[in-house]
C-alpha positions as CSV (number, residue, x, y, z in Angstrom):
1,M,-9.9,-18.3,5.9
2,P,-7.3,-15.5,6.6
3,K,-4.3,-15.8,6.8
4,N,-2.5,-15.6,10.1
5,L,1.4,-15.6,10.1
6,T,4.1,-15.6,12.7
7,A,8.3,-13.9,12.8
8,T,8.9,-17.8,12.7
9,E,6.6,-18.3,9.5
10,I,8.8,-15.2,7.6
11,N,12.7,-14.5,6.7
12,I,14.3,-11.8,4.7
13,G,14.3,-11.9,1.0
14,D,10.8,-13.6,1.4
15,T,8.5,-12.3,-1.1
16,L,4.9,-11.2,-0.6
17,P,3.2,-12.4,-3.3
18,E,1.1,-9.5,-5.9
19,L,-2.1,-7.6,-5.7
20,R,-3.7,-6.8,-8.6
21,V,-6.1,-3.8,-8.9
22,T,-7.8,-2.0,-11.7
23,M,-8.0,1.3,-10.4
24,T,-11.6,3.1,-11.7
25,A,-13.4,6.2,-10.7
26,Q,-15.5,5.6,-8.2
27,K,-12.9,3.8,-6.7
28,I,-10.5,7.4,-6.5
29,I,-13.8,8.8,-5.5
30,S,-14.9,7.4,-2.1
31,A,-11.4,6.5,-1.5
32,A,-11.5,10.3,-2.3
33,A,-15.2,10.9,0.3
34,A,-14.0,8.9,2.6
35,T,-10.8,10.2,3.6
36,R,-13.1,13.4,3.7
37,D,-10.2,14.7,0.6
38,W,-11.9,17.3,-1.5
39,Q,-9.4,18.3,-4.0
40,P,-11.0,18.5,-7.2
41,I,-8.2,16.7,-8.9
42,H,-9.8,13.4,-7.1
43,H,-13.0,13.7,-8.1
44,D,-13.0,16.2,-11.2
45,H,-12.1,15.0,-14.6
46,E,-11.9,18.0,-16.2
47,I,-9.8,19.9,-13.3
48,A,-7.1,17.4,-12.9
49,I,-6.7,17.9,-17.4
50,K,-6.8,21.0,-16.2
51,S,-4.2,20.8,-13.6
52,G,-1.9,19.0,-16.2
53,L,-2.7,15.7,-15.1
54,R,-3.6,12.5,-17.2
55,G,-7.1,12.7,-15.1
56,I,-8.5,12.5,-11.6
57,I,-6.0,11.2,-9.1
58,L,-6.2,8.6,-6.3
59,N,-4.9,11.0,-2.5
60,A,-2.1,9.8,-0.4
61,P,-4.4,8.6,2.6
62,S,-5.9,6.1,0.0
63,Q,-2.6,4.9,-1.2
64,A,-1.4,4.3,2.1
65,G,-4.5,2.2,3.5
66,W,-4.3,-0.1,0.0
67,I,-0.5,-0.1,1.0
68,S,-1.7,-1.5,4.8
69,K,-4.2,-3.7,3.5
70,Y,-1.5,-5.4,1.6
71,I,0.4,-5.5,4.6
72,T,-2.4,-6.5,6.8
73,D,-3.7,-9.3,3.8
74,W,-0.5,-11.1,4.1
75,A,0.5,-11.2,7.4
76,G,-2.4,-11.9,9.0
77,P,-4.3,-9.6,11.6
78,K,-1.9,-9.9,14.8
79,A,0.0,-7.7,12.7
80,Q,0.7,-4.6,14.5
81,I,1.8,-1.7,11.6
82,Q,4.2,1.0,14.0
83,R,5.5,2.9,10.2
84,L,4.7,3.4,7.1
85,A,6.5,5.8,5.4
86,F,6.3,6.2,0.9
87,K,6.7,8.3,-1.0
88,M,4.7,9.1,-4.5
89,K,6.5,9.2,-7.5
90,D,4.1,10.1,-10.1
91,S,-0.2,9.0,-10.2
92,L,-2.4,6.5,-9.9
93,C,-5.8,7.6,-12.2
94,P,-8.9,5.6,-13.4
95,G,-7.7,2.9,-16.1
96,D,-4.3,1.5,-14.0
97,E,-4.1,-1.4,-12.8
98,M,-2.8,-0.6,-10.0
99,V,0.4,-3.3,-9.0
100,I,1.5,-3.5,-5.2
101,N,4.4,-6.1,-4.9
102,G,7.0,-6.5,-1.5
103,E,10.1,-8.0,0.0
104,V,10.8,-8.7,3.6
105,N,14.3,-6.7,4.1
106,N,15.0,-6.9,7.9
107,K,13.8,-9.3,10.7
108,E,14.7,-8.0,13.6
109,E,13.5,-9.7,17.4
110,I,11.7,-6.8,20.1
111,A,10.9,-8.2,23.3
112,G,10.7,-12.5,23.9
113,S,7.9,-12.9,22.1
114,T,7.1,-10.2,19.2
115,F,9.4,-9.1,16.3
116,Q,9.5,-5.8,14.1
117,I,9.6,-6.7,9.7
118,T,10.1,-5.0,7.5
119,V,8.5,-4.3,3.4
120,N,10.0,-3.0,1.0
121,A,6.3,-2.2,-0.8
122,A,5.7,-0.5,-4.2
123,I,2.6,0.2,-6.3
124,S,4.0,0.3,-9.8
125,A,1.2,0.3,-13.3
126,G,2.8,-0.7,-16.2
127,E,6.0,-1.2,-16.0
128,K,6.5,2.0,-14.1
129,I,6.4,2.5,-10.4
130,K,4.4,5.4,-8.7
131,T,4.6,4.8,-5.3
132,S,7.9,3.6,-3.0
133,A,7.2,1.9,0.7
134,T,8.6,0.5,3.4
135,V,6.5,-0.3,6.3
136,Q,7.5,-1.6,9.7
137,F,4.9,-3.7,12.0
138,F,5.6,-6.0,15.2
139,I,4.0,-9.9,14.9
140,P,4.4,-12.5,17.4
141,K,7.3,-14.9,17.2
142,Q,4.8,-17.5,17.0
């Protein structure tokens, strides 16, 4: 059964459960195709290596999708993402175990029955943070 959190159940400092996904070539290539990103570094291993990368890499729109999924899987279908800002610091390649973590760092009432929640999130692989993100979303009070 999907979660359906309300603002009364969310507090500053809450830690979101982590999401772990092993990146495969199929996931990375499928994501690039779904976002119509035909840059060879997202589907051609040889070109990615010649470009100085460890292998093909997960593209930016796909990372935005994973972060959005992470938030809405936790908060539920009533969460309406308003802003997603992220900075990619390093690449995610096949074989990497992508780990997404987050923490609520702000909760603000914006209308009598709606709150804006801010979550700081990070995508890591191994010991290294690959992407940092800030997500703001609206959610009903009850």
